Structure formats: structure tokens, C-alpha cells
TORKOL-4160 file (C-alpha; in steps of 0.2 Angstrom, whole numbers, padded with zeros to 4 digits, m for minus):
126
<pt num="1" X="0791" Y="0156" Z="0101"/>
<pt num="2" X="0781" Y="0168" Z="0111"/>
<pt num="3" X="0763" Y="0172" Z="0107"/>
<pt num="4" X="0762" Y="0190" Z="0102"/>
<pt num="5" X="0746" Y="0200" Z="0104"/>
<pt num="6" X="0742" Y="0219" Z="0107"/>
<pt num="7" X="0740" Y="0225" Z="0124"/>
<pt num="8" X="0722" Y="0230" Z="0125"/>
<pt num="9" X="0714" Y="0237" Z="0141"/>
<pt num="10" X="0695" Y="0235" Z="0144"/>
<pt num="11" X="0685" Y="0244" Z="0130"/>
<pt num="12" X="0668" Y="0243" Z="0123"/>
<pt num="13" X="0667" Y="0233" Z="0107"/>
<pt num="14" X="0657" Y="0239" Z="0093"/>
<pt num="15" X="0646" Y="0224" Z="0089"/>
<pt num="16" X="0638" Y="0232" Z="0074"/>
<pt num="17" X="0653" Y="0232" Z="0063"/>
<pt num="18" X="0669" Y="0223" Z="0059"/>
<pt num="19" X="0661" Y="0206" Z="0056"/>
<pt num="20" X="0667" Y="0195" Z="0041"/>
<pt num="21" X="0663" Y="0178" Z="0035"/>
<pt num="22" X="0676" Y="0165" Z="0039"/>
<pt num="23" X="0682" Y="0155" Z="0024"/>
<pt num="24" X="0675" Y="0138" Z="0032"/>
<pt num="25" X="0657" Y="0145" Z="0034"/>
<pt num="26" X="0642" Y="0151" Z="0025"/>
<pt num="27" X="0637" Y="0169" Z="0025"/>
<pt num="28" X="0626" Y="0168" Z="0040"/>
<pt num="29" X="0641" Y="0164" Z="0051"/>
<pt num="30" X="0652" Y="0178" Z="0055"/>
<pt num="31" X="0668" Y="0182" Z="0065"/>
<pt num="32" X="0675" Y="0197" Z="0073"/>
<pt num="33" X="0693" Y="0196" Z="0078"/>
<pt num="34" X="0697" Y="0203" Z="0095"/>
<pt num="35" X="0715" Y="0200" Z="0096"/>
<pt num="36" X="0730" Y="0192" Z="0087"/>
<pt num="37" X="0731" Y="0182" Z="0071"/>
<pt num="38" X="0734" Y="0164" Z="0066"/>
<pt num="39" X="0745" Y="0159" Z="0052"/>
<pt num="40" X="0739" Y="0142" Z="0046"/>
<pt num="41" X="0753" Y="0141" Z="0033"/>
<pt num="42" X="0767" Y="0144" Z="0045"/>
<pt num="43" X="0758" Y="0136" Z="0059"/>
<pt num="44" X="0761" Y="0149" Z="0072"/>
<pt num="45" X="0751" Y="0162" Z="0081"/>
<pt num="46" X="0736" Y="0164" Z="0092"/>
<pt num="47" X="0719" Y="0173" Z="0089"/>
<pt num="48" X="0704" Y="0177" Z="0100"/>
<pt num="49" X="0688" Y="0180" Z="0090"/>
<pt num="50" X="0669" Y="0180" Z="0092"/>
<pt num="51" X="0659" Y="0169" Z="0081"/>
<pt num="52" X="0641" Y="0171" Z="0078"/>
<pt num="53" X="0628" Y="0160" Z="0069"/>
<pt num="54" X="0612" Y="0168" Z="0063"/>
<pt num="55" X="0595" Y="0159" Z="0068"/>
<pt num="56" X="0593" Y="0143" Z="0059"/>
<pt num="57" X="0610" Y="0142" Z="0052"/>
<pt num="58" X="0620" Y="0125" Z="0051"/>
<pt num="59" X="0635" Y="0118" Z="0044"/>
<pt num="60" X="0635" Y="0101" Z="0034"/>
<pt num="61" X="0652" Y="0093" Z="0037"/>
<pt num="62" X="0663" Y="0091" Z="0052"/>
<pt num="63" X="0678" Y="0102" Z="0055"/>
<pt num="64" X="0696" Y="0097" Z="0059"/>
<pt num="65" X="0712" Y="0109" Z="0060"/>
<pt num="66" X="0730" Y="0108" Z="0066"/>
<pt num="67" X="0728" Y="0121" Z="0080"/>
<pt num="68" X="0721" Y="0121" Z="0098"/>
<pt num="69" X="0703" Y="0128" Z="0099"/>
<pt num="70" X="0694" Y="0133" Z="0115"/>
<pt num="71" X="0676" Y="0138" Z="0113"/>
<pt num="72" X="0664" Y="0146" Z="0126"/>
<pt num="73" X="0646" Y="0148" Z="0121"/>
<pt num="74" X="0641" Y="0166" Z="0127"/>
<pt num="75" X="0623" Y="0167" Z="0122"/>
<pt num="76" X="0610" Y="0158" Z="0112"/>
<pt num="77" X="0610" Y="0139" Z="0107"/>
<pt num="78" X="0622" Y="0128" Z="0098"/>
<pt num="79" X="0619" Y="0110" Z="0093"/>
<pt num="80" X="0634" Y="0099" Z="0089"/>
<pt num="81" X="0633" Y="0084" Z="0078"/>
<pt num="82" X="0619" Y="0087" Z="0066"/>
<pt num="83" X="0617" Y="0079" Z="0049"/>
<pt num="84" X="0619" Y="0087" Z="0032"/>
<pt num="85" X="0601" Y="0093" Z="0033"/>
<pt num="86" X="0603" Y="0101" Z="0050"/>
<pt num="87" X="0594" Y="0087" Z="0060"/>
<pt num="88" X="0599" Y="0079" Z="0076"/>
<pt num="89" X="0614" Y="0082" Z="0087"/>
<pt num="90" X="0616" Y="0087" Z="0105"/>
<pt num="91" X="0610" Y="0104" Z="0110"/>
<pt num="92" X="0620" Y="0116" Z="0122"/>
<pt num="93" X="0615" Y="0132" Z="0130"/>
<pt num="94" X="0626" Y="0147" Z="0137"/>
<pt num="95" X="0640" Y="0144" Z="0149"/>
<pt num="96" X="0646" Y="0128" Z="0140"/>
<pt num="97" X="0664" Y="0126" Z="0135"/>
<pt num="98" X="0675" Y="0115" Z="0124"/>
<pt num="99" X="0694" Y="0113" Z="0122"/>
<pt num="100" X="0700" Y="0104" Z="0107"/>
<pt num="101" X="0717" Y="0098" Z="0103"/>
<pt num="102" X="0724" Y="0098" Z="0085"/>
<pt num="103" X="0717" Y="0085" Z="0074"/>
<pt num="104" X="0701" Y="0083" Z="0084"/>
<pt num="105" X="0686" Y="0081" Z="0073"/>
<pt num="106" X="0671" Y="0091" Z="0078"/>
<pt num="107" X="0654" Y="0097" Z="0072"/>
<pt num="108" X="0644" Y="0099" Z="0061"/>
<pt num="109" X="0635" Y="0114" Z="0071"/>
<pt num="110" X="0618" Y="0122" Z="0070"/>
<pt num="111" X="0609" Y="0136" Z="0080"/>
<pt num="112" X="0590" Y="0137" Z="0081"/>
<pt num="113" X="0589" Y="0154" Z="0088"/>
<pt num="114" X="0607" Y="0160" Z="0084"/>
<pt num="115" X="0622" Y="0161" Z="0095"/>
<pt num="116" X="0638" Y="0170" Z="0100"/>
<pt num="117" X="0654" Y="0160" Z="0104"/>
<pt num="118" X="0670" Y="0166" Z="0111"/>
<pt num="119" X="0685" Y="0156" Z="0103"/>
<pt num="120" X="0703" Y="0156" Z="0106"/>
<pt num="121" X="0714" Y="0147" Z="0093"/>
<pt num="122" X="0733" Y="0144" Z="0095"/>
<pt num="123" X="0747" Y="0133" Z="0089"/>
<pt num="124" X="0758" Y="0125" Z="0102"/>
<pt num="125" X="0775" Y="0134" Z="0104"/>
<pt num="126" X="0789" Y="0125" Z="0096"/>
């Protein structure tokens, strides 16, 4: 199965619109899909997105999914492994990267000052 995405040359992104709340997050975490799509029911596809946390936002539970995930912290701060009250964890600054295989437990996450992440999600071709 080939990964299908639109051909997009360099273009300016409108960072003021097109943001939506992903199902697994609260309203102060938003995504902007840059390319592709991920079909979690059929377990196929690939997507590239931006994910942003508002200042002070945090998640309470770890995440696990059945697709690959690559994450690059573009700006701000991201803490990984906080508790349900947003305390603790390991803080990271821009230019940090994670690559997670399917089934890897990760998070919870928080951001003191807000952050912007570049994420690529994909299923292994069968």
C-alpha cells in the first residue's frame, strides 16, 4: 500500500485558522492538519499535523495508539510524564524529537508556556 498525500510546494500557512480540537484532547489543545489523513478504523494512511498546547494545559492519562508517531518540538516547552494534577515529569525545550512505534505508552503531557509540535502519524504498509 502506497502512502498518498497531495503534492504541496512551499506555501505560507495561515496560523490563525484551520485549528480544531482532536478527539483525545481538551479544548486548549488544537491540531492543524498539513497533509494526508489517517484512517484508524481501516488502519491505513499517513498524516502530518501541527499540534499546539495553550499555556498551562496538561493531559491526565497516558496515550497509546496502533500507528507510528514522530514528534518534533518546534517551539515552547513540553513536559512528559506528569501526574493527573499536572505535577512532575521531564521538561523538554525546542529541537527535541521522539519516534514511537505502535503500542508505545507515552505521556501524559503538559506545557507551562504553551508549545507547538510537528507530528507525523502513519501505519506500516502491509
